C-alpha positions as CSV (number, residue, x, y, z in Angstrom):
1,M,-16.0,-42.2,28.3
2,L,-13.0,-45.3,29.7
3,N,-10.5,-42.6,29.1
4,D,-9.4,-39.3,28.2
5,R,-8.5,-40.7,24.7
6,I,-12.2,-41.8,24.2
7,S,-13.4,-38.1,26.1
8,S,-11.7,-36.3,24.2
9,G,-12.4,-38.3,21.3
10,Y,-15.9,-38.2,21.6
11,L,-16.2,-34.3,22.3
12,D,-13.9,-33.9,19.5
13,A,-15.9,-35.5,17.0
14,A,-19.3,-34.8,18.0
15,G,-18.4,-30.9,18.0
16,T,-16.9,-31.3,14.1
17,L,-19.7,-32.7,13.4
18,G,-22.2,-30.6,15.7
19,A,-20.5,-27.3,13.7
20,R,-20.8,-28.8,10.1
21,P,-23.1,-27.1,7.6
22,G,-26.7,-28.1,7.3
23,V,-26.8,-29.3,10.9
24,R,-28.8,-28.9,14.0
25,R,-28.0,-29.1,17.6
26,L,-31.2,-30.7,18.9
27,V,-29.8,-31.9,22.4
28,W,-26.6,-30.1,22.9
29,P,-25.2,-29.6,26.7
30,D,-24.0,-25.1,27.6
31,E,-20.5,-26.6,28.7
32,G,-19.2,-27.7,25.6
33,D,-17.0,-30.6,27.4
34,A,-19.5,-32.0,29.0
35,L,-19.7,-36.0,28.4
36,T,-23.2,-36.1,28.3
37,P,-25.5,-37.4,25.1
38,R,-25.9,-34.6,22.1
39,L,-28.5,-35.6,19.1
40,L,-28.3,-34.1,16.2
41,A,-30.2,-33.5,12.9
42,M,-29.6,-32.8,8.8
43,D,-32.1,-32.9,6.3
44,L,-30.8,-35.8,3.6
45,A,-29.8,-33.3,0.9
46,A,-27.2,-31.6,3.4
47,F,-26.3,-34.9,4.3
48,K,-25.3,-36.2,0.8
49,A,-23.7,-33.1,0.7
50,D,-21.3,-34.1,2.9
51,I,-21.8,-37.9,3.4
52,D,-17.7,-38.4,4.6
53,A,-17.6,-36.1,7.1
54,A,-21.8,-36.7,8.1
55,S,-20.7,-40.8,8.3
56,E,-17.5,-40.3,10.3
57,E,-17.7,-42.7,13.3
58,C,-18.2,-41.3,16.7
59,F,-17.7,-43.1,19.5
60,G,-19.8,-41.8,22.7
61,P,-23.5,-41.1,22.9
62,L,-24.3,-38.5,19.9
63,G,-27.0,-39.8,17.3
64,L,-27.7,-37.7,14.1
65,V,-31.4,-38.1,12.7
66,V,-31.2,-37.7,9.2
67,T,-35.2,-36.3,7.8
68,Y,-36.1,-37.3,4.0
69,E,-39.1,-36.7,2.0
70,R,-39.0,-40.3,0.2
71,L,-38.1,-43.6,1.0
72,A,-37.0,-43.8,-2.3
73,D,-34.0,-41.1,-2.0
74,L,-33.0,-43.0,1.1
75,T,-31.9,-46.7,-0.5
76,G,-29.2,-44.5,-2.8
77,V,-27.4,-42.7,0.4
78,V,-27.8,-45.7,2.8
79,A,-25.4,-47.9,0.3
80,A,-23.2,-45.0,-0.4
81,L,-22.2,-45.5,3.4
82,P,-19.1,-48.0,5.3
83,G,-19.8,-50.9,6.8
84,Q,-21.2,-51.4,9.9
85,L,-21.5,-53.5,13.0
86,T,-25.5,-52.9,13.1
87,A,-28.3,-51.5,11.7
88,S,-31.7,-50.7,12.8
89,L,-34.8,-50.5,10.2
90,H,-37.7,-48.9,12.3
91,A,-41.3,-49.0,11.0
92,E,-45.2,-50.3,11.1
93,P,-45.9,-54.0,10.4
94,E,-47.6,-52.5,6.9
95,E,-45.2,-50.8,5.8
96,T,-43.0,-53.7,4.8
97,G,-43.9,-53.9,1.1
98,D,-41.9,-50.6,0.7
99,L,-38.8,-51.6,3.1
100,A,-37.3,-54.6,0.7
101,A,-34.9,-52.6,-0.9
102,L,-33.9,-51.0,2.5
103,A,-33.6,-53.6,4.0
104,A,-31.6,-55.3,1.3
105,V,-28.8,-52.5,1.9
106,L,-29.2,-52.2,5.1
107,A,-28.1,-56.7,4.9
108,G,-25.4,-55.9,2.7
109,R,-24.0,-53.0,4.6
110,S,-24.0,-54.6,8.2
111,G,-23.2,-57.5,9.9
112,R,-26.5,-57.2,12.3
113,V,-29.8,-55.8,11.3
114,L,-32.7,-55.0,14.2
115,W,-36.1,-54.7,13.3
116,N,-38.2,-52.0,15.6
117,Q,-34.9,-52.3,18.1
118,W,-32.3,-50.5,18.4
119,P,-28.7,-52.2,19.1
120,T,-27.4,-53.2,22.8
121,G,-24.6,-54.9,24.3
122,V,-23.1,-57.8,23.0
123,S,-23.5,-61.0,24.3
124,V,-22.0,-64.6,24.7
125,T,-24.4,-66.8,22.8
126,H,-24.6,-69.0,19.7
127,A,-26.6,-66.2,17.9
128,M,-24.7,-63.6,18.6
129,Q,-23.3,-61.4,15.6
130,H,-21.1,-58.5,15.6
131,G,-18.8,-58.5,12.2
132,G,-19.9,-56.5,9.3
133,P,-18.2,-55.7,5.9
134,Y,-15.2,-53.2,5.8
135,P,-14.8,-51.3,7.6
136,A,-16.7,-52.3,10.9
137,T,-14.0,-54.9,10.8
138,T,-11.1,-55.7,8.8
139,A,-12.3,-59.9,9.3
140,P,-15.8,-59.5,7.6
141,S,-16.2,-63.5,7.6
142,T,-15.9,-63.7,11.6
143,T,-17.3,-62.1,14.1
144,S,-15.9,-60.6,17.4
145,V,-18.4,-61.4,19.9
146,G,-20.4,-65.2,20.4
147,T,-19.5,-68.4,20.8
148,A,-17.8,-67.8,16.9
149,A,-16.4,-65.6,18.1
150,M,-13.3,-68.2,19.3
151,E,-12.5,-69.1,16.1
152,R,-10.5,-66.2,15.5
153,F,-8.6,-66.5,18.4
154,L,-8.5,-70.5,18.3
155,R,-6.3,-72.8,16.3
156,P,-8.2,-75.7,16.0
157,V,-6.8,-79.2,17.1
158,A,-8.6,-82.2,16.0
159,Y,-8.1,-85.4,18.9
160,Q,-8.8,-88.6,16.4
161,G,-9.2,-91.9,17.8
162,W,-7.2,-90.6,21.5
163,P,-7.2,-93.0,25.0
164,Q,-10.2,-90.8,27.2
165,D,-7.4,-90.4,29.8
166,L,-5.3,-88.9,27.1
167,L,-7.8,-86.5,26.0
168,P,-8.1,-82.5,27.6
169,P,-10.5,-82.6,30.2
170,P,-13.6,-81.3,28.1
171,L,-13.0,-83.4,25.2
172,R,-13.8,-86.3,27.5
173,D,-16.6,-88.6,27.5
174,D,-17.5,-87.4,31.2
175,N,-16.4,-83.8,30.8
176,P,-15.7,-83.3,34.2
177,W,-14.8,-79.2,33.8
178,K,-18.6,-79.0,32.9
179,V,-18.1,-77.3,29.8
180,P,-21.3,-76.8,27.6
181,Q,-20.2,-79.2,24.1
182,A,-23.1,-79.2,21.0
183,V,-22.4,-83.0,20.3
184,R,-23.1,-84.1,16.9
């Protein structure tokens, strides 16, 4: 909650979703304007009936648990969701055989798919991916974090055959700035 706009946006979005038909408030503060976590629940039929409102993004500590009876009913609903930065699939190892269709749908809707993990903050590493299908990002072929993110903000320049003393310091063979390099 970095500023008043973000705080009020969280409270408005959480309040709107919390008042929708079929939504149960599992964890909700007594003070309506408290900037605290909230947890809501609804069944899959109610979620499907109100999918646009129920899947609206809320920036802040809000969780929505959607309960369902049959896994087969879930895949089509997940496929109708908008693109996301991350998706988490929680299951037991012996359940993997039943999850292939759902895993494929999640990979098609997300830039990073996690198995039995919650998405964490993002770090600047070679393996970090934090992009995804629209509307999660407007640049689905790239990422906003990790070392690959540099491609979004830099114009590449190739120096071919240049003398060492005319190259920018990080590109010289002696690399005086000690910038990490991937040499191939």
